[in-house]
N, C-alpha and C positions, 0 to 999 in steps of 0.2 A: 504494500500500500504506500503510495507516494506521499500522501498528506495525512499525518496522524489526526485523530479527532480532537486532540487537545492542542491548544496553541501555545501553551506555556513551555518555554524551553530552558529557562534558567534553573539550575539545580536548587533544590530546597535545602537550607541549612539543617543539619541533623543535630538536634540537641542531645544531651545525655539522657540515658534511661531507655528502657525497652519500648518497642512499639506496642506490644501486647504482653500482659502478664496474667496468667490464670493460676490461682492458688487454691488447690483442692476444691475446684468448682463442681457442684452437682446440680442437676435439675431432675426433680422427681414428680411423677404424676401418680399419686397413690403409692402403690408398692413398686411401680415400674420406674426404673432409673434410666432416663434418656441419656444423661451424662453422669458419670460416677467418679468423683474424686479426681478430676482432671487438672493436672498442673502442666503449664506450658509457657515458655518464654520465646517470643518472636523478636529478634533484634531489629532495630531500625534499618531501613534502606535495603532490605532483602525481599526477594520473591519467595514466599513460603507456600508450599503445597500441602493441602489438608485432604487426606485421602481416607477412604473407607467404603464398605459396601452400603447398600440401602439400609436405613434403620440404625446405622452405627452411632448417630448422634451428631453428625457434621452440621446440619442446618440449625439444630438447637444451639450448638456451641457458637456458631456465627451470629445468631440472633442475640445471644447474651453479650458477645463482644461488641455488637453495635447498639446495645441498649434496648432492643425491641422486647427482649425477655429479661426478667430478673432471675438471677440464680437462686435456687433453693438453699444452697450452702456455698461457702467459699467466697472468694473475692475476685472481681474482674477489674483490671486497671489497663489503661491505654495511654500511649503518648507520654510516657514518663511518670505515670502514677496517678492520673486523674480518672474519673469515672467516664463511661461511655456517654452519659448525658452531658457532662461538662465538655466533651470533645465533639459534640454534635456537628459544629461547623467545620471541623478539621477531618471529618471522617466521611467516606463515601461507601455506599452499600448497594450492590446489585443483587436482588433476591433471585432465587431459582424460579419462583412462580412470578413471571413477569406479566405486565398488563399495561395496555394503553388506555387513555381516556379517548374513546373512539370519536367523539364529536368535537374534540378540541383540535385547533390547528396544530400542526406538527411543531412549529417554532414556539407557540404558546405553551404547549405541553412541556417541552424541554426547558423553557425559561421558568415555568412554574416550579419544577423540581429544584432548579438552581436557587430560586427565591426561598424555598423551604429550608435550604442549607445556608441562608444568610446573605446571599447576593441581593443587591438592590435590583428592582425590577428592570430598570433601563439597562444596567450592566448584564443582567441575566439574558435579556432578549438579544443584546448585541453578541454575546458569546454564543448563544444558541444558534443564531443565524450563521455566524462564522464557522462554527464547528460542524454544523450540518452540511454546509457548503463544502468544507474540506473532505467530508466523508462521501461526497457525491450526491447529497440529497438537497442541493440548493434549489432545484426546481419544485421541490415538494414543501417548501416552507409554509405556504399558505393553504396547503391541502389538509383535509381532515385526516386524523390518524387512521381511520378505518379504510382509507384509500391506499395505505402502504402495504407492500408485500410483507410476508413474514420476515424475510431477511432484513428489509429496510426498517421494519418496526423494531427488530432486535438492535440494530445499529442505533436507532434513535433513543432507545432505552439506556444503552450503555452511555451515550453522550449525556443524557439527562442525569444519570446517577453520578457522573464524574465532572459535571459542569463547573463546580466550585473549586476544582483543583485540590482535592483532599490530600493531606499528608499520609493518611492511612486508608488504603483501598481494600474493601472486603467484597469478594465476588463469589457468589454461591452458584456453582455449576455454570460458569459463563459460556461454556462451549456447547451446552445442551441445545440440540436442535439446529445448530448452525451448519450451513453448507461450508465447504472448504475455503471459499473466498472470505466469508465473514469470520470464520474461525481464525484465519490468518490475520485479519484485522484486529481481533482481540489479542492474539499473541503479540503483535507488534505494539499494541497499546501498553501491554504489561511490560514489555522490554523498555519502552520509552519511560514509563514511570520509574523503573529501576535506574535508568540513566540519570533521571532528575533527582534521585535520592529519596524517593518515596518508598513506602512499604506496601507490599501487595500480599494479601492472604487470600488464596482462592481454593475452593473445593472442586474436585473433578472426579469423574469416573474414568476419564481418558488418561491413563497413566503415562502414555507417551508424551502428552503435552506437559505434564509435570516434570518428566525427566528432561525435556528439551529446555525448559526455561527456569527451573527452580534452583535457588541456592540451597534450600533445605526443605525437608518434608517431615510431616507427622502423619502417622496412620492410626486411626481410631477404630476400635472394634468393640461392640456392645457397650459403648459409652466410655471406654477406657483407652488410654494411650498405650499402644503396643510397640510402636517404632517412632523414633524422633531423632533428628540430628541433621547436620550438613549432608547434602545428597551424596557426595563422594564417600564420606565416612560410612553412611548407611549401606551403600553398595559394597564397600570394601569389607565390612563386617560380615556380609552375607557370603563371601567367598567368590569362587570362580564358576564360569559356565562355558559350555561349548555351543557355538552357533553352527548349525549344520544345515547345508543344502544337499538334498539327496534325491535319488530315484529309487523306487521300490517300496517295500513294506518295513517300517521301522517298529521294532518291539523293544522299547527302551526299558521296560520292566526287567528284562533279563540281563541288563548291562551292569557290571560291578562298578561301584563308585558313583552311580547316578542317583541323586536324591529325588529328583522330580524332573518331569519332561513337559514342556509346552510345545506340543506337536501340532502344527497347522497342516500337515501333509506337504511333503517336499521341502518344508522348512521347519526346523525345531530348535528350541533352546534347551539344553540339558544342564541342569544345575548339578554341580559336582560336590561330592564329599571332600573334606580337606585332604584325605589320604588317596584320592583318586589318581590312578596311573593313566595319564592321557595317551601314552603310546600304546598301552594295552587296549584302551578304549577304542582308539583308532583302528587297531587290528581287528577287534571284534565287530566293529561297525562295518568294515569292508566285507565281512562274511554275511551281513544282512542286506546292505544297500549299496548302490553306486553313489559315491561321494563327490560332490562338486565344490563344497566348501567345508572346512573344518577349522574354526577359529576359536582359540581359547582366550577369554577375556573376563572382566568383572561381571558379576551377575547384573542383569537388568533390573530396573525398578519394578517392572511388572512381576518378576520372580520374587522380589522382596515382598511385594504386596500380597501375592498369592500365598507365600509361606506364612505371612502374618495373620491372614484372615481365613485361610483354609478354603474349603469348597464354596463357602458363601460368597467369595469374591470372584469366582470364575466367570460370572455373568457380567461383571462390572469392570473388568480390567482391559477392555478393548483399547 
């Protein structure tokens, strides 16, 4: 994308203190724990991926970070130790369940959300017009929102959520339902915010997106934190894997030293035990299949995710 949807290019001064601090945070509905004793620190200026299968507690956690929900227990602090309510004008949030005010003009709808976050109406409308135009929606400024295609509507909602140039950006499943072009637009926007020194926390089921752009990741399962840390450290702790391109029928269960296999047919990632003998593995593989590629490398984030959440994550690690 040639023109980012935000016009601000100067780096944001990064004060001391973490962007997000969760201290033993819980959210309970009767006897059900949506989030259970969750502690997490997100440093400023990072892109932080928040991963987990459906029902893991991701959206509930993000809503507590943004002040939409109050925790049942524990403490939530943002931007150096203040509450989400105190940080309202410095925080941007794009919910998973997005919606447009269908009868409003596109430029007015975007400006309205900017005004809710503290922008003056004139400034909000000027920014809205500029950023919609940069995103290729200039001819739609005066159209009603219900005239937009799904992809254009999603672009407009991203612009609206971030119109006030927040220091802390929280995105809940920002890639959900996007075509490749609009998904790339969101990826470029996240990269731009990192360059400007802002903090981005986003949840996603698309593990490859997180691996592509995240500085660090956290994986939550049944409301509890199961993996957390800088991306490269998380993958290094998980060990090695073999990337395999092949012809034939692969039976990875019979291979010594293979902990798990993510086999798509003709391409597989084999997660290795620490003591695995790759030369022996290669020899045994040649007895099963015709090999076109055999690369040993660090484990992918997808394999880390599947190992952390088990079979519940297999439908959500695309």
